[in-house]
MARFI-373101 format. One record per residue (C-alpha): x, y, z; residue in three letters; residue number from 0. Coordinates in steps of 0.2 Angstrom, whole numbers. Layout:
! residues N
<node px="X" py="Y" pz="Z" seza="Ala" fifi="NUM"/>
...
! end
This chain:
! residues 346
<node px="753" py="675" pz="784" seza="Met" fifi="0"/>
<node px="753" py="674" pz="762" seza="Met" fifi="1"/>
<node px="762" py="663" pz="761" seza="Arg" fifi="2"/>
<node px="752" py="655" pz="773" seza="Leu" fifi="3"/>
<node px="737" py="656" pz="766" seza="Ile" fifi="4"/>
<node px="746" py="649" pz="747" seza="Gln" fifi="5"/>
<node px="748" py="635" pz="754" seza="Ile" fifi="6"/>
<node px="732" py="630" pz="763" seza="Asn" fifi="7"/>
<node px="723" py="635" pz="749" seza="Gly" fifi="8"/>
<node px="735" py="623" pz="739" seza="Ser" fifi="9"/>
<node px="732" py="611" pz="752" seza="Tyr" fifi="10"/>
<node px="714" py="615" pz="751" seza="Leu" fifi="11"/>
<node px="711" py="615" pz="733" seza="Val" fifi="12"/>
<node px="721" py="596" pz="732" seza="Leu" fifi="13"/>
<node px="709" py="590" pz="743" seza="Leu" fifi="14"/>
<node px="694" py="593" pz="734" seza="Thr" fifi="15"/>
<node px="701" py="584" pz="717" seza="Ile" fifi="16"/>
<node px="707" py="570" pz="728" seza="Cys" fifi="17"/>
<node px="689" py="570" pz="733" seza="Ala" fifi="18"/>
<node px="683" py="574" pz="715" seza="Leu" fifi="19"/>
<node px="695" py="559" pz="706" seza="Leu" fifi="20"/>
<node px="689" py="547" pz="721" seza="Ser" fifi="21"/>
<node px="669" py="550" pz="714" seza="Phe" fifi="22"/>
<node px="675" py="550" pz="696" seza="Gly" fifi="23"/>
<node px="682" py="530" pz="700" seza="Val" fifi="24"/>
<node px="668" py="526" pz="713" seza="Ser" fifi="25"/>
<node px="656" py="531" pz="696" seza="Ser" fifi="26"/>
<node px="668" py="519" pz="684" seza="Cys" fifi="27"/>
<node px="667" py="507" pz="693" seza="Asn" fifi="28"/>
<node px="647" py="508" pz="695" seza="Ser" fifi="29"/>
<node px="644" py="512" pz="679" seza="Ala" fifi="30"/>
<node px="659" py="495" pz="675" seza="Ser" fifi="31"/>
<node px="647" py="486" pz="685" seza="Asn" fifi="32"/>
<node px="629" py="488" pz="679" seza="Lys" fifi="33"/>
<node px="625" py="474" pz="667" seza="Lys" fifi="34"/>
<node px="615" py="477" pz="651" seza="Thr" fifi="35"/>
<node px="596" py="474" pz="654" seza="Glu" fifi="36"/>
<node px="595" py="462" pz="634" seza="Trp" fifi="37"/>
<node px="580" py="458" pz="628" seza="Ile" fifi="38"/>
<node px="572" py="445" pz="622" seza="Lys" fifi="39"/>
<node px="563" py="439" pz="607" seza="Asn" fifi="40"/>
<node px="550" py="434" pz="613" seza="Ser" fifi="41"/>
<node px="548" py="454" pz="621" seza="Glu" fifi="42"/>
<node px="551" py="461" pz="602" seza="Ile" fifi="43"/>
<node px="535" py="465" pz="595" seza="Arg" fifi="44"/>
<node px="535" py="466" pz="578" seza="Val" fifi="45"/>
<node px="528" py="465" pz="561" seza="Arg" fifi="46"/>
<node px="539" py="465" pz="546" seza="Asp" fifi="47"/>
<node px="555" py="461" pz="554" seza="Pro" fifi="48"/>
<node px="568" py="465" pz="545" seza="Phe" fifi="49"/>
<node px="587" py="461" pz="549" seza="Ile" fifi="50"/>
<node px="605" py="469" pz="544" seza="Leu" fifi="51"/>
<node px="619" py="458" pz="546" seza="Ala" fifi="52"/>
<node px="635" py="470" pz="548" seza="Asp" fifi="53"/>
<node px="650" py="457" pz="545" seza="Lys" fifi="54"/>
<node px="664" py="472" pz="550" seza="Thr" fifi="55"/>
<node px="656" py="476" pz="569" seza="Thr" fifi="56"/>
<node px="650" py="460" pz="570" seza="Gln" fifi="57"/>
<node px="634" py="466" pz="573" seza="Thr" fifi="58"/>
<node px="612" py="461" pz="569" seza="Tyr" fifi="59"/>
<node px="603" py="476" pz="568" seza="Tyr" fifi="60"/>
<node px="584" py="472" pz="570" seza="Leu" fifi="61"/>
<node px="572" py="486" pz="562" seza="Tyr" fifi="62"/>
<node px="555" py="490" pz="569" seza="Ala" fifi="63"/>
<node px="542" py="503" pz="567" seza="Ser" fifi="64"/>
<node px="540" py="512" pz="583" seza="Ile" fifi="65"/>
<node px="523" py="510" pz="583" seza="Glu" fifi="66"/>
<node px="524" py="489" pz="583" seza="Asn" fifi="67"/>
<node px="528" py="494" pz="601" seza="Arg" fifi="68"/>
<node px="521" py="507" pz="607" seza="Thr" fifi="69"/>
<node px="504" py="502" pz="599" seza="Met" fifi="70"/>
<node px="499" py="521" pz="603" seza="Asp" fifi="71"/>
<node px="501" py="532" pz="586" seza="Glu" fifi="72"/>
<node px="500" py="549" pz="597" seza="Ser" fifi="73"/>
<node px="518" py="542" pz="605" seza="Glu" fifi="74"/>
<node px="522" py="547" pz="586" seza="Gly" fifi="75"/>
<node px="528" py="539" pz="570" seza="Gln" fifi="76"/>
<node px="546" py="533" pz="564" seza="Gly" fifi="77"/>
<node px="558" py="517" pz="562" seza="Val" fifi="78"/>
<node px="569" py="513" pz="576" seza="Glu" fifi="79"/>
<node px="583" py="499" pz="579" seza="Val" fifi="80"/>
<node px="589" py="484" pz="592" seza="Tyr" fifi="81"/>
<node px="606" py="478" pz="592" seza="Thr" fifi="82"/>
<node px="614" py="458" pz="598" seza="Ser" fifi="83"/>
<node px="627" py="450" pz="593" seza="Lys" fifi="84"/>
<node px="619" py="432" pz="592" seza="Asp" fifi="85"/>
<node px="601" py="436" pz="586" seza="Leu" fifi="86"/>
<node px="596" py="432" pz="605" seza="Gln" fifi="87"/>
<node px="597" py="447" pz="615" seza="Asn" fifi="88"/>
<node px="595" py="465" pz="609" seza="Trp" fifi="89"/>
<node px="599" py="480" pz="614" seza="Thr" fifi="90"/>
<node px="585" py="493" pz="620" seza="Ala" fifi="91"/>
<node px="580" py="501" pz="604" seza="Pro" fifi="92"/>
<node px="586" py="517" pz="596" seza="Lys" fifi="93"/>
<node px="575" py="528" pz="585" seza="Val" fifi="94"/>
<node px="585" py="531" pz="567" seza="Val" fifi="95"/>
<node px="571" py="540" pz="559" seza="Phe" fifi="96"/>
<node px="556" py="549" pz="567" seza="Gln" fifi="97"/>
<node px="544" py="559" pz="558" seza="Val" fifi="98"/>
<node px="541" py="577" pz="559" seza="Pro" fifi="99"/>
<node px="528" py="585" pz="560" seza="Asp" fifi="100"/>
<node px="528" py="593" pz="542" seza="Asp" fifi="101"/>
<node px="530" py="579" pz="532" seza="Phe" fifi="102"/>
<node px="520" py="572" pz="519" seza="Trp" fifi="103"/>
<node px="513" py="555" pz="530" seza="Ala" fifi="104"/>
<node px="513" py="557" pz="548" seza="Thr" fifi="105"/>
<node px="503" py="541" pz="549" seza="Gln" fifi="106"/>
<node px="507" py="523" pz="551" seza="Arg" fifi="107"/>
<node px="527" py="518" pz="544" seza="Val" fifi="108"/>
<node px="526" py="501" pz="539" seza="Trp" fifi="109"/>
<node px="541" py="487" pz="535" seza="Ala" fifi="110"/>
<node px="557" py="496" pz="538" seza="Pro" fifi="111"/>
<node px="573" py="486" pz="526" seza="Glu" fifi="112"/>
<node px="591" py="494" pz="528" seza="Val" fifi="113"/>
<node px="603" py="490" pz="515" seza="His" fifi="114"/>
<node px="622" py="496" pz="514" seza="Phe" fifi="115"/>
<node px="625" py="499" pz="497" seza="Tyr" fifi="116"/>
<node px="639" py="510" pz="488" seza="Arg" fifi="117"/>
<node px="648" py="515" pz="506" seza="Gly" fifi="118"/>
<node px="628" py="521" pz="511" seza="Lys" fifi="119"/>
<node px="613" py="514" pz="522" seza="Tyr" fifi="120"/>
<node px="597" py="516" pz="514" seza="Tyr" fifi="121"/>
<node px="582" py="515" pz="521" seza="Leu" fifi="122"/>
<node px="567" py="508" pz="514" seza="Phe" fifi="123"/>
<node px="550" py="511" pz="521" seza="Thr" fifi="124"/>
<node px="533" py="512" pz="517" seza="Thr" fifi="125"/>
<node px="525" py="530" pz="526" seza="Phe" fifi="126"/>
<node px="505" py="531" pz="524" seza="Thr" fifi="127"/>
<node px="496" py="549" pz="523" seza="Ser" fifi="128"/>
<node px="478" py="555" pz="533" seza="Asn" fifi="129"/>
<node px="474" py="559" pz="514" seza="Asp" fifi="130"/>
<node px="462" py="546" pz="506" seza="Thr" fifi="131"/>
<node px="464" py="547" pz="486" seza="Leu" fifi="132"/>
<node px="455" py="555" pz="476" seza="Asn" fifi="133"/>
<node px="458" py="546" pz="460" seza="Thr" fifi="134"/>
<node px="453" py="528" pz="460" seza="Val" fifi="135"/>
<node px="436" py="520" pz="455" seza="Ala" fifi="136"/>
<node px="423" py="515" pz="467" seza="Ala" fifi="137"/>
<node px="427" py="504" pz="482" seza="Pro" fifi="138"/>
<node px="418" py="483" pz="476" seza="Pro" fifi="139"/>
<node px="414" py="482" pz="494" seza="Ser" fifi="140"/>
<node px="406" py="496" pz="507" seza="Pro" fifi="141"/>
<node px="418" py="485" pz="520" seza="Lys" fifi="142"/>
<node px="432" py="490" pz="510" seza="Trp" fifi="143"/>
<node px="444" py="496" pz="521" seza="Pro" fifi="144"/>
<node px="451" py="514" pz="518" seza="Lys" fifi="145"/>
<node px="461" py="519" pz="502" seza="Arg" fifi="146"/>
<node px="472" py="531" pz="511" seza="Asn" fifi="147"/>
<node px="487" py="539" pz="502" seza="Ile" fifi="148"/>
<node px="503" py="527" pz="503" seza="Arg" fifi="149"/>
<node px="521" py="523" pz="500" seza="Gly" fifi="150"/>
<node px="536" py="518" pz="499" seza="Thr" fifi="151"/>
<node px="549" py="529" pz="501" seza="Gln" fifi="152"/>
<node px="572" py="527" pz="500" seza="Val" fifi="153"/>
<node px="581" py="536" pz="514" seza="Leu" fifi="154"/>
<node px="600" py="539" pz="519" seza="Val" fifi="155"/>
<node px="613" py="537" pz="533" seza="Ala" fifi="156"/>
<node px="632" py="534" pz="533" seza="Asp" fifi="157"/>
<node px="629" py="523" pz="547" seza="Thr" fifi="158"/>
<node px="616" py="508" pz="554" seza="Pro" fifi="159"/>
<node px="608" py="519" pz="567" seza="Glu" fifi="160"/>
<node px="605" py="536" pz="556" seza="Gly" fifi="161"/>
<node px="599" py="545" pz="556" seza="Pro" fifi="162"/>
<node px="592" py="544" pz="541" seza="Phe" fifi="163"/>
<node px="586" py="556" pz="526" seza="Ile" fifi="164"/>
<node px="575" py="558" pz="517" seza="Pro" fifi="165"/>
<node px="578" py="564" pz="497" seza="Phe" fifi="166"/>
<node px="563" py="574" pz="497" seza="Glu" fifi="167"/>
<node px="547" py="574" pz="506" seza="Asn" fifi="168"/>
<node px="537" py="563" pz="494" seza="Lys" fifi="169"/>
<node px="537" py="547" pz="490" seza="Pro" fifi="170"/>
<node px="548" py="538" pz="475" seza="His" fifi="171"/>
<node px="534" py="528" pz="467" seza="Ile" fifi="172"/>
<node px="521" py="540" pz="458" seza="Arg" fifi="173"/>
<node px="506" py="548" pz="474" seza="Thr" fifi="174"/>
<node px="491" py="543" pz="464" seza="Asp" fifi="175"/>
<node px="494" py="524" pz="471" seza="Trp" fifi="176"/>
<node px="497" py="518" pz="486" seza="Met" fifi="177"/>
<node px="509" py="506" pz="488" seza="Thr" fifi="178"/>
<node px="522" py="495" pz="503" seza="Leu" fifi="179"/>
<node px="535" py="485" pz="506" seza="Asp" fifi="180"/>
<node px="550" py="492" pz="496" seza="Gly" fifi="181"/>
<node px="565" py="481" pz="493" seza="Thr" fifi="182"/>
<node px="581" py="483" pz="484" seza="Leu" fifi="183"/>
<node px="593" py="472" pz="474" seza="Trp" fifi="184"/>
<node px="603" py="476" pz="462" seza="Val" fifi="185"/>
<node px="610" py="465" pz="444" seza="Glu" fifi="186"/>
<node px="620" py="469" pz="430" seza="Glu" fifi="187"/>
<node px="627" py="487" pz="443" seza="Asn" fifi="188"/>
<node px="609" py="495" pz="442" seza="Gln" fifi="189"/>
<node px="597" py="495" pz="458" seza="Pro" fifi="190"/>
<node px="578" py="494" pz="458" seza="Tyr" fifi="191"/>
<node px="564" py="493" pz="467" seza="Met" fifi="192"/>
<node px="554" py="479" pz="470" seza="Ile" fifi="193"/>
<node px="536" py="482" pz="476" seza="Tyr" fifi="194"/>
<node px="520" py="480" pz="481" seza="Cys" fifi="195"/>
<node px="502" py="488" pz="472" seza="His" fifi="196"/>
<node px="489" py="487" pz="488" seza="Glu" fifi="197"/>
<node px="476" py="477" pz="485" seza="Trp" fifi="198"/>
<node px="467" py="490" pz="494" seza="Val" fifi="199"/>
<node px="467" py="501" pz="476" seza="Gln" fifi="200"/>
<node px="468" py="489" pz="463" seza="Ile" fifi="201"/>
<node px="458" py="475" pz="471" seza="Glu" fifi="202"/>
<node px="472" py="461" pz="462" seza="Asp" fifi="203"/>
<node px="488" py="465" pz="472" seza="Gly" fifi="204"/>
<node px="505" py="466" pz="459" seza="Thr" fifi="205"/>
<node px="523" py="466" pz="463" seza="Ile" fifi="206"/>
<node px="531" py="478" pz="452" seza="Asp" fifi="207"/>
<node px="549" py="483" pz="448" seza="Val" fifi="208"/>
<node px="556" py="500" pz="445" seza="Val" fifi="209"/>
<node px="576" py="505" pz="442" seza="Ala" fifi="210"/>
<node px="580" py="517" pz="453" seza="Leu" fifi="211"/>
<node px="595" py="531" pz="450" seza="Lys" fifi="212"/>
<node px="613" py="525" pz="454" seza="Lys" fifi="213"/>
<node px="611" py="538" pz="473" seza="Asp" fifi="214"/>
<node px="596" py="529" pz="474" seza="Leu" fifi="215"/>
<node px="587" py="546" pz="477" seza="Ser" fifi="216"/>
<node px="575" py="543" pz="462" seza="Gly" fifi="217"/>
<node px="568" py="530" pz="451" seza="Thr" fifi="218"/>
<node px="572" py="531" pz="432" seza="Gln" fifi="219"/>
<node px="559" py="522" pz="417" seza="Gly" fifi="220"/>
<node px="542" py="517" pz="420" seza="Asp" fifi="221"/>
<node px="535" py="502" pz="431" seza="Asn" fifi="222"/>
<node px="532" py="487" pz="425" seza="Gln" fifi="223"/>
<node px="522" py="474" pz="436" seza="Val" fifi="224"/>
<node px="530" py="456" pz="439" seza="Leu" fifi="225"/>
<node px="512" py="449" pz="441" seza="Phe" fifi="226"/>
<node px="499" py="446" pz="451" seza="Asn" fifi="227"/>
<node px="492" py="441" pz="468" seza="Ala" fifi="228"/>
<node px="479" py="428" pz="460" seza="Ser" fifi="229"/>
<node px="491" py="420" pz="447" seza="Glu" fifi="230"/>
<node px="499" py="409" pz="466" seza="Ala" fifi="231"/>
<node px="492" py="394" pz="466" seza="Pro" fifi="232"/>
<node px="490" py="394" pz="484" seza="Trp" fifi="233"/>
<node px="482" py="412" pz="487" seza="Val" fifi="234"/>
<node px="464" py="415" pz="493" seza="Lys" fifi="235"/>
<node px="452" py="431" pz="490" seza="Pro" fifi="236"/>
<node px="453" py="441" pz="509" seza="Val" fifi="237"/>
<node px="436" py="452" pz="508" seza="Arg" fifi="238"/>
<node px="419" py="443" pz="500" seza="Glu" fifi="239"/>
<node px="429" py="434" pz="485" seza="Gly" fifi="240"/>
<node px="438" py="451" pz="481" seza="Phe" fifi="241"/>
<node px="455" py="456" pz="489" seza="Gly" fifi="242"/>
<node px="471" py="448" pz="485" seza="Tyr" fifi="243"/>
<node px="484" py="454" pz="495" seza="Val" fifi="244"/>
<node px="503" py="458" pz="489" seza="Thr" fifi="245"/>
<node px="516" py="460" pz="503" seza="Asp" fifi="246"/>
<node px="535" py="459" pz="507" seza="Gly" fifi="247"/>
<node px="543" py="454" pz="491" seza="Cys" fifi="248"/>
<node px="563" py="451" pz="495" seza="Phe" fifi="249"/>
<node px="572" py="441" pz="483" seza="Leu" fifi="250"/>
<node px="589" py="427" pz="484" seza="Tyr" fifi="251"/>
<node px="599" py="420" pz="470" seza="Arg" fifi="252"/>
<node px="604" py="401" pz="471" seza="Thr" fifi="253"/>
<node px="618" py="393" pz="473" seza="Thr" fifi="254"/>
<node px="615" py="388" pz="455" seza="Thr" fifi="255"/>
<node px="612" py="405" pz="451" seza="Glu" fifi="256"/>
<node px="593" py="402" pz="451" seza="Lys" fifi="257"/>
<node px="584" py="420" pz="456" seza="Leu" fifi="258"/>
<node px="568" py="416" pz="466" seza="Leu" fifi="259"/>
<node px="557" py="431" pz="473" seza="Met" fifi="260"/>
<node px="549" py="426" pz="489" seza="Ile" fifi="261"/>
<node px="531" py="435" pz="497" seza="Trp" fifi="262"/>
<node px="517" py="435" pz="507" seza="Ser" fifi="263"/>
<node px="500" py="433" pz="505" seza="Ser" fifi="264"/>
<node px="484" py="426" pz="512" seza="Met" fifi="265"/>
<node px="483" py="404" pz="510" seza="Gly" fifi="266"/>
<node px="471" py="390" pz="515" seza="Ala" fifi="267"/>
<node px="477" py="391" pz="534" seza="Asp" fifi="268"/>
<node px="480" py="415" pz="535" seza="Gly" fifi="269"/>
<node px="496" py="424" pz="534" seza="Tyr" fifi="270"/>
<node px="507" py="413" pz="520" seza="Ala" fifi="271"/>
<node px="526" py="415" pz="511" seza="Ile" fifi="272"/>
<node px="525" py="408" pz="492" seza="Gly" fifi="273"/>
<node px="540" py="408" pz="482" seza="Met" fifi="274"/>
<node px="545" py="411" pz="461" seza="Val" fifi="275"/>
<node px="553" py="409" pz="450" seza="Thr" fifi="276"/>
<node px="562" py="421" pz="437" seza="Ser" fifi="277"/>
<node px="562" py="412" pz="421" seza="Glu" fifi="278"/>
<node px="575" py="423" pz="411" seza="Ser" fifi="279"/>
<node px="587" py="426" pz="431" seza="Gly" fifi="280"/>
<node px="582" py="441" pz="428" seza="Ser" fifi="281"/>
<node px="572" py="452" pz="442" seza="Val" fifi="282"/>
<node px="561" py="456" pz="422" seza="Arg" fifi="283"/>
<node px="557" py="440" pz="425" seza="Gly" fifi="284"/>
<node px="543" py="434" pz="419" seza="Pro" fifi="285"/>
<node px="542" py="424" pz="434" seza="Trp" fifi="286"/>
<node px="535" py="406" pz="438" seza="Lys" fifi="287"/>
<node px="523" py="403" pz="452" seza="His" fifi="288"/>
<node px="529" py="388" pz="462" seza="Gln" fifi="289"/>
<node px="514" py="376" pz="470" seza="Glu" fifi="290"/>
<node px="518" py="376" pz="486" seza="Gln" fifi="291"/>
<node px="520" py="388" pz="498" seza="Cys" fifi="292"/>
<node px="539" py="392" pz="508" seza="Leu" fifi="293"/>
<node px="528" py="399" pz="526" seza="Phe" fifi="294"/>
<node px="509" py="394" pz="528" seza="Lys" fifi="295"/>
<node px="508" py="389" pz="545" seza="Asn" fifi="296"/>
<node px="498" py="409" pz="547" seza="Asn" fifi="297"/>
<node px="517" py="420" pz="548" seza="Gly" fifi="298"/>
<node px="526" py="428" pz="535" seza="Gly" fifi="299"/>
<node px="534" py="443" pz="528" seza="His" fifi="300"/>
<node px="550" py="436" pz="527" seza="Gly" fifi="301"/>
<node px="568" py="442" pz="525" seza="Met" fifi="302"/>
<node px="583" py="429" pz="520" seza="Ile" fifi="303"/>
<node px="601" py="432" pz="525" seza="Phe" fifi="304"/>
<node px="616" py="423" pz="532" seza="Lys" fifi="305"/>
<node px="623" py="423" pz="549" seza="Thr" fifi="306"/>
<node px="641" py="428" pz="556" seza="Phe" fifi="307"/>
<node px="642" py="409" pz="555" seza="Asp" fifi="308"/>
<node px="637" py="407" pz="537" seza="Gly" fifi="309"/>
<node px="620" py="398" pz="540" seza="Gln" fifi="310"/>
<node px="605" py="402" pz="529" seza="Leu" fifi="311"/>
<node px="593" py="409" pz="537" seza="Val" fifi="312"/>
<node px="573" py="418" pz="535" seza="Ile" fifi="313"/>
<node px="563" py="428" pz="544" seza="Ala" fifi="314"/>
<node px="549" py="430" pz="549" seza="Leu" fifi="315"/>
<node px="533" py="435" pz="559" seza="His" fifi="316"/>
<node px="520" py="424" pz="567" seza="Gln" fifi="317"/>
<node px="506" py="425" pz="568" seza="Pro" fifi="318"/>
<node px="499" py="437" pz="560" seza="Asn" fifi="319"/>
<node px="487" py="445" pz="574" seza="Ser" fifi="320"/>
<node px="490" py="457" pz="582" seza="Ser" fifi="321"/>
<node px="496" py="459" pz="599" seza="Pro" fifi="322"/>
<node px="508" py="441" pz="598" seza="Asp" fifi="323"/>
<node px="518" py="444" pz="580" seza="Glu" fifi="324"/>
<node px="533" py="438" pz="587" seza="Arg" fifi="325"/>
<node px="550" py="438" pz="575" seza="Met" fifi="326"/>
<node px="553" py="419" pz="573" seza="Gln" fifi="327"/>
<node px="572" py="414" pz="563" seza="Ile" fifi="328"/>
<node px="570" py="397" pz="555" seza="Tyr" fifi="329"/>
<node px="586" py="389" pz="545" seza="Lys" fifi="330"/>
<node px="586" py="387" pz="526" seza="Leu" fifi="331"/>
<node px="592" py="374" pz="516" seza="Lys" fifi="332"/>
<node px="596" py="380" pz="497" seza="Asp" fifi="333"/>
<node px="593" py="365" pz="483" seza="Thr" fifi="334"/>
<node px="599" py="377" pz="467" seza="Gly" fifi="335"/>
<node px="583" py="377" pz="463" seza="Asp" fifi="336"/>
<node px="572" py="382" pz="477" seza="Ser" fifi="337"/>
<node px="571" py="384" pz="496" seza="Leu" fifi="338"/>
<node px="565" py="374" pz="510" seza="Glu" fifi="339"/>
<node px="565" py="377" pz="529" seza="Leu" fifi="340"/>
<node px="575" py="365" pz="540" seza="Asp" fifi="341"/>
<node px="571" py="368" pz="558" seza="Gly" fifi="342"/>
<node px="571" py="384" pz="568" seza="Lys" fifi="343"/>
<node px="588" py="393" pz="571" seza="Leu" fifi="344"/>
<node px="584" py="390" pz="589" seza="Phe" fifi="345"/>
! end
C-alpha cells in the first residue's frame, strides 16, 4: 500500500506539473501575441520637447514634464520619458523622476533634457517653488506674473530611463534668481551650463553661462551674461511694453566650426526661435544676433540632433497655446555659417 500511495502521489504531482507547464506556455503565447500600443506624435502633448538619440540601443528618448500629459498638479510633478525606434511610434511614458514631498520645489517642472556625459546620464530641468522671492523690486505692472522661486538643477542616473537622483536639495544656480531652461555645453573638456535668467524677475531676460564642476554636481566661478532678449531685432515685448522673454537655449557647432545658439522669445507672429553666432567661436562670446528667425510661426523651444541615418533635425513644440502643443520635427540644412529649415521630417 505504501508503494501504491507513492506511485499515485508521484502521478498526481506529475499531473500538476504538466498543468502548470501548459498554463505557462499558454500565457507566454498570449503575451507574445499581445501588440504594443504605440502612441503617435499627434497624441502626445509636450512643451519644450527634448530627444536623446542613443546610438548604442538605436533608441530615441523623448523627455517631458509629467504635467504636460496630466494637466493636473494634483497627480504629482516630475519627468517622464517616451521611447521610439522611428520618431513616430512611441511607448507609453515611464517616470524617471518624481518630485518628493520634501523637495525644495514641488510645483511645476519645465524643460527636462538629458545629456550623456562621461559615462553617466544627466537630467537638466527647471523646478518651481510655491514660495515667492523676497529680494526683488516691485513689478512694473499690477498684472505682472508671480515671482516664484524657480531654478535650474542637474540630476544624475546610470541609464537614460533613470531613476535620476539630485546632487542636493537645491538648484544649481543662486537661489535669489529666477532661472530656467539650463542646457549642457562642453568646450575644451570644461562643462558649462547655459541658462535663462527669467524676464519675470528682471524684465529684460538674459541668457547666461556658468562653468560646472567636472561631475556636474555644482557650479564654479561667476555667472556671465551673454546677451539680453531685447538686443535681438526680431523680439517683441510680452506685457504692456515690458517683458522680453529668453527661453530654450541650445548650442550647435556647424560644419565650418562656427558656434551657434538657438533660443526662443516672442516675435511678430508669436513664439519664435532666433539664432546668435559666437564671434570668438567660444561659449563666452561675444554673441551676434542674426536678423531672421529660424522659426517664426508660433512655435519654439527647439533642440537639435541627428537621426540614426544622419539627418540633422530640430525638434520644437507648436503651437504655443495649451492644450494643443505637439512636437514638430523639421530637417535642417547646415550652411556652414548658419542653419536653415529644410522641410518637415515626416
